[in-house]
N, C-alpha and C positions, 0 to 999 in steps of 0.2 A: 432808149435810157439805163433802160435797166439792163437788157444783154452787156451794156459796153459795165455796166455794174460787176454782173456777174461773171462774164468775163475777163476781168481783172482782178477779180478773186479767183477764178479757177487758176491761174498763171501763178499767181502770187502761191495758191494753195500747192502747186507742183512746184514753187521752188524753194517755200519752204521742206520740202517732205524731202527734196532732193540737200538740202542743206544737211537739215537732219541726219540723210541715209550715208553725205560723203563722211560729217563728222566722226560718224559710228567706223564707218573701215579706214578712217586714217589713225583711228587709236588702234585696230588691228595690223597696224604695217610695223616690220621690226625693222626699224631706222640702220639698224647695225648689218642684219644680214641681208639689207638693199644698199648697202655701202658697198657689198664686196660686188658688185653686179657693176661691172663699166664698161667694158666694149663688145661690138659684135660676137656673136655667137655665142656668149654667155646667156643665153639661154640653156643651154644644156645644163647648167652648172645644176648641185643641188641645191643654192641661194636665189635664184629664182624659178627654178620649179616648186619650194615651197610658196612664196609670196603671192607667185600666180594661182595656186591649186587655193592658197587666203583668199585671193580677189574673187578669184571662179566663185568659190563657193559662198560669196557673199551676191553676185550679180544673181547667180542659182535663186536665191529667195527673193527677190523680186525682179519679176521679168518684163517688167516697164523698161530696166535699165538694158542699156544697150551698147556700152560700154566703161570698163571701171580700169584707169590706169595711172601711172608713176612716170612723173616728170622730173626733170632738175634743169637748168639753167647753167651754162657755162660762161667761161671770164669773156665771151662777147655779148653774153644778152640775146645767145640763143638758147632755143627750150628746144627737149630732146627727152622722145622717152622711153622710161625703160622698162618696164611690167605693163602686157597689156593683155587684159584678162578676159575682152569679150564678151560674145555670146558663146553660147554650147554647139562645138563645130562651125564653129566660123574660124577660116583659114585664112583670114586678112590682117592680119594684128601686125601690129607696127611690131619693127624690128629693136633688139639693144640699141639704145643711143642713135637713133634714126631721129633726123630734125622735124622738127611740130613746124612746118609752111607756115599752115593758116592757124596758127593762135590766136587769141583775142588779145588786143590792146587790153582790156582786164587783166588777165592773167601777164603780160608784160609789164605790165609795169607797176602792178603787189607783188612781183611771184615772192622777188625776198625779203618785203616788209610784211607780206601777208603773215597772220596771227589766229584769223580764225575762217570759217567757213564762211567761203561768198558763195554767189548767183548770179551769170552773168543775166543782162536786166531783156535783151534781146537773144533769138535765137540764131545762131552762126551755123557756118558751114562751114563743111572738108572738104575732103574725097572721100571722108564713107557715108555725108548723108547731113541733113538738115538737123541740130538737137538744141535744148537747152540745157546747160553745162555746168557744175557747180566743183568748187577744185577746195581743198584742205591742206593745209603743212600736216607733214610728220616728221618725228627726229630720230637722232639716234638717243642713245644710252648715255651719252655728254650734254641732252640740252640743245644739242643742236639740231639747223633745219639739214636732213637730210635729202627731204624731195616734198613734191604738192602731189596731192590723190585727185584724179578726177576723174567726174562719174555725169555721162551725159543719159538723155533720155531722148527720145524722137521726137522730133518736132506735131508728126502727125499724132503722137500720143494726146500733146497739148491741146493740138486741133481737131482733134475730136471729143474729147471732152467740154472743151467750148461751145461746138456745133452740138453738142448733146444740151447744153445749157438753152439754147438757141433755139434749137426743136420744141423744147417744155417751154418754154417762153410764147413760141409764137404758137403752139400749142394749145398752153390755159388763156392768151390771148383772145384765139378764135373760138374757144369754145365758151367763157362770159360775152363775147360780144352774141352768139346764138341765142342765150339763152336772157340777156338783159331784152336783146330785139323781140325775142318772143314771150318777154314778161311786157316789154313796152306796147305789144299790139293787143295782148291780153286785158292789163288792164284798157290799153284806149278804147276795145271794145265792151268794158264796165262800166267806163266813165258816159 
């Protein structure tokens, strides 16, 4: 029971930390510059390179972050990637306007109404792996929604932290049981 309570807290701490980080990342986005990125091949434009450099710097500050990427939704309700920062040395980045096939229900239903950072409740899996994801809106200079920035942390990172809590609880419980048993034997002999 203690483990399940702590596991829930560990996951909630990761979710809150990601929400805080993606909120800050959203503030770093230049919506007007981002609006200039429209078509495949725009990866070579100065606008793309500037935004990607900012986002790569954000990713570099937190090694647990797997991906940081911007998205837009088209008129048909399809979500597309625009600027993907990835990890240093990562060559499997999404291209400009690449369709995001594995977008989550939370992302699809809240895309246009999102006015603050949110985190997925559960892990989601896509072609890049299994992640705990968060999203935050960013705006152009007119205050209009320009896109959503997403940030992912690997499920393995979260699960490793949960297992560390499990091992700590098991170790503490086992140690306490040994001490109580020895104390009981000692007191039993005295009486």
